C-alpha positions as CSV (number, residue, x, y, z in Angstrom):
1,M,146.2,127.8,122.2
2,E,144.8,129.6,119.2
3,A,145.5,126.5,117.0
4,T,143.5,124.4,119.4
5,E,140.6,126.7,119.4
6,G,140.7,126.7,115.7
7,V,140.5,123.0,115.5
8,V,137.6,122.9,118.0
9,R,135.7,125.5,115.9
10,F,136.3,123.6,112.7
11,Q,135.0,120.4,114.4
12,D,131.9,122.2,115.6
13,M,131.2,123.5,112.1
14,E,131.6,119.9,110.7
15,A,129.1,118.7,113.3
16,L,126.8,121.5,112.4
17,L,126.9,120.7,108.7
18,A,126.4,117.0,109.3
19,F,123.5,117.7,111.5
20,A,121.9,120.0,109.0
21,A,122.4,117.3,106.3
22,A,120.6,114.8,108.7
23,L,117.7,117.2,109.3
24,L,117.3,117.7,105.6
25,T,117.3,114.1,104.6
26,L,114.9,113.3,107.5
27,R,112.6,116.0,106.2
28,L,112.6,114.5,102.7
29,A,111.9,111.1,104.1
30,G,109.0,112.4,106.0
31,E,107.6,114.0,102.7
32,L,107.9,110.6,101.0
33,V,106.0,109.0,103.9
34,R,103.2,111.6,103.4
35,R,103.0,110.9,99.7
36,R,103.0,107.1,100.4
37,R,99.9,107.6,102.6
38,A,98.2,109.6,99.9
39,R,99.0,107.5,96.9
40,R,99.6,104.0,98.3
41,R,102.5,103.3,96.1
42,P,104.9,100.7,97.6
43,E,108.1,102.1,96.0
44,L,107.5,105.3,98.0
45,A,107.8,103.4,101.3
46,A,111.0,101.8,100.3
47,W,112.5,105.1,99.1
48,A,111.4,106.8,102.4
49,A,113.2,104.0,104.3
50,S,116.3,104.4,102.2
51,L,116.3,108.3,102.9
52,L,115.7,107.5,106.6
53,A,118.7,105.3,106.7
54,Y,120.7,108.1,104.9
55,A,119.5,110.5,107.6
56,L,120.6,108.2,110.3
57,A,124.1,108.0,108.7
58,A,124.3,111.8,108.6
59,G,123.1,111.9,112.2
60,A,125.9,109.4,113.2
61,L,128.3,111.6,111.3
62,A,127.4,114.6,113.3
63,W,127.6,112.6,116.4
64,G,131.1,111.4,115.7
65,A,132.2,114.9,114.5
66,S,130.9,116.5,117.8
67,A,131.7,114.1,120.5
68,G,134.5,112.1,118.9
69,W,134.1,108.7,117.2
70,S,133.5,105.7,119.3
71,E,131.9,102.3,118.8
72,A,128.2,103.5,119.0
73,P,128.3,106.1,116.3
74,F,130.5,104.0,114.1
75,R,128.0,101.1,114.3
76,V,125.1,103.4,113.4
77,Y,127.0,105.0,110.6
78,Y,127.9,101.7,109.2
79,L,124.5,100.1,109.4
80,A,122.6,103.0,108.1
81,G,125.1,104.3,105.4
82,G,127.1,101.2,104.6
83,L,124.5,98.4,104.8
84,L,120.9,99.8,104.4
85,T,120.7,102.9,102.2
86,A,121.6,101.4,98.7
87,P,119.7,98.2,99.1
88,L,116.6,100.0,100.2
89,L,117.0,102.3,97.2
90,G,117.2,99.3,95.0
91,L,114.1,97.7,96.5
92,G,112.1,100.9,95.6
93,S,113.3,100.7,92.0
94,L,112.2,97.1,91.8
95,L,108.8,97.8,93.5
96,L,108.3,100.6,90.9
97,I,108.2,98.1,88.1
98,G,106.1,95.6,90.0
99,R,108.8,93.1,91.3
100,S,107.0,92.6,94.6
101,R,109.0,89.3,95.2
102,A,112.0,91.5,96.1
103,L,110.3,92.7,99.3
104,P,110.7,89.6,101.4
105,V,114.3,89.2,100.3
106,A,114.9,92.7,101.3
107,L,113.3,92.3,104.7
108,V,115.5,89.2,105.4
109,Y,118.5,91.3,104.3
110,V,117.6,94.1,106.6
111,G,117.3,91.8,109.6
112,L,120.6,90.2,108.8
113,A,122.3,93.7,108.4
114,I,121.0,94.9,111.8
115,G,122.1,91.7,113.4
116,V,125.6,91.9,112.0
117,A,126.0,95.7,112.6
118,V,125.0,95.2,116.2
119,S,126.9,92.0,117.1
120,E,130.0,91.9,114.9
121,P,133.1,92.3,117.1
122,L,135.4,95.2,116.3
123,V,139.0,94.3,115.2
124,E,140.2,97.6,116.6
125,P,138.6,100.1,118.9
126,V,137.1,103.2,117.3
127,A,138.5,106.6,118.4
128,G,139.6,110.0,117.1
129,T,137.8,112.7,115.1
130,S,138.1,111.5,111.6
131,I,135.5,109.2,109.9
132,P,136.5,105.6,110.7
133,E,137.3,103.2,107.8
134,A,135.4,100.0,108.0
135,Q,138.4,97.9,106.9
136,A,140.3,99.1,109.9
137,H,137.6,98.0,112.4
138,L,135.6,95.1,110.8
139,D,136.6,91.7,109.4
140,F,135.7,91.2,105.8
141,F,133.3,88.3,106.7
142,P,130.6,88.9,107.4
143,A,130.3,92.7,107.9
144,R,132.2,94.0,105.0
145,L,131.1,91.2,102.6
146,L,127.5,91.9,103.4
147,A,128.0,95.6,102.6
148,V,129.6,94.8,99.3
149,V,126.7,92.4,98.3
150,G,123.9,94.7,99.5
151,N,125.5,97.8,97.8
152,V,126.2,96.1,94.5
153,A,122.7,94.6,94.4
154,G,121.0,97.9,95.3
155,T,123.0,99.9,92.8
156,L,122.5,97.4,90.1
157,A,118.7,97.4,90.7
158,V,118.6,101.2,90.6
159,V,120.8,101.6,87.5
160,G,119.1,98.6,85.7
161,V,115.6,99.9,86.3
162,A,116.5,103.4,85.4
163,V,118.1,102.3,82.1
164,A,115.2,100.0,81.3
165,T,112.5,102.8,82.0
166,F,114.5,105.8,80.7
167,R,112.5,106.5,77.7
168,R,109.3,106.4,79.8
169,R,110.7,108.4,82.8
170,P,113.7,110.3,81.5
171,L,113.5,113.3,83.9
172,A,113.1,111.1,87.1
173,N,115.6,108.6,86.1
174,A,118.2,111.2,85.3
175,L,117.7,112.8,88.8
176,I,117.9,109.4,90.5
177,L,121.1,108.3,88.7
178,A,122.7,111.7,89.5
179,G,121.8,111.2,93.1
180,V,123.3,107.7,93.2
181,A,126.5,109.0,91.5
182,L,126.8,111.9,94.0
183,A,126.2,109.5,96.9
184,A,128.9,107.1,95.6
185,A,131.3,110.0,95.3
186,G,130.6,111.0,98.8
187,S,131.5,107.5,100.0
188,A,134.7,107.7,97.9
189,V,135.9,111.0,99.6
190,A,134.7,110.2,103.0
191,G,138.3,110.5,104.3
192,L,138.2,114.3,103.5
193,G,136.1,114.9,106.5
194,A,132.6,115.2,107.9
195,A,131.8,118.5,106.4
196,E,132.5,117.3,102.8
197,T,130.7,114.0,103.4
198,A,127.7,115.9,104.8
199,G,127.6,117.9,101.7
200,F,127.5,114.9,99.4
201,I,124.8,113.3,101.6
202,A,122.6,116.5,101.4
203,G,123.1,116.9,97.6
204,G,122.5,113.2,97.0
205,A,119.4,113.2,99.0
206,L,117.9,116.3,97.3
207,L,118.6,114.7,93.9
208,L,117.1,111.4,94.9
209,Y,114.0,112.9,96.3
210,A,113.6,115.1,93.2
211,G,113.8,112.0,91.1
212,F,111.3,110.0,93.3
213,V,108.7,112.7,92.9
214,A,109.4,114.2,89.6
215,P,107.1,113.7,86.6
216,A,108.1,111.1,84.0
217,S,109.2,114.0,81.7
218,W,109.2,117.7,81.3
219,S,106.1,117.3,79.1
220,E,104.0,116.0,82.0
221,R,104.9,119.1,84.0
222,V,104.0,121.3,81.1
223,R,100.8,119.7,80.1
224,P,98.9,120.3,83.4
225,S,100.0,123.9,83.3
226,A,98.7,124.2,79.8
227,S,95.5,122.7,80.6
228,R,94.9,125.2,83.5
229,A,95.7,128.0,81.2
230,E,93.2,126.9,78.6
231,A,90.5,126.4,81.2
232,R,90.9,130.0,82.1
């Protein structure tokens, strides 16, 4: 009896941590939307959409941890975390350097991803309290292949733009690359449980957000402060 109560309390804690990660990531996405309205920079909209997808994945994680995994939270988790987060992040990087032609391609991909995530039949029913593995429930084509293509393309776009513009934006790019690395690590250790995955989501979201809004370098942060000091 005590062992059962301990398991229940642990599951409740996992759900609480996942929910907290979802709220944090959603708050950061909202802040990017506010900045997009003020500055009219298209990459901020794409990055906000990426963090929103990340927040939805964390929300589905909390859903599965609290009520047990079933088809509905699994589909939301796979769509948001497995199909959308990385490609939208890559879209933001491409828009940052003026590659606006990537936008219609990304919109077609998003529509395809939603269609596949909603309609693709499951190979096996989803149940239990641990995070479901995609290979156990989805065929490789089209659902898992689409995730591979989208994640590889999105990650290559982020890393490629970061490397190409690193000398111009060292601080921002370093934070974004760290966030991508932490998010990738979270995906790799998802089998450890919802609490650990939620921690990686929260940490990755914070690093990504810091990179999105950071000045190009520390000198840009210091220069305004020095100017204000001189004005006094």
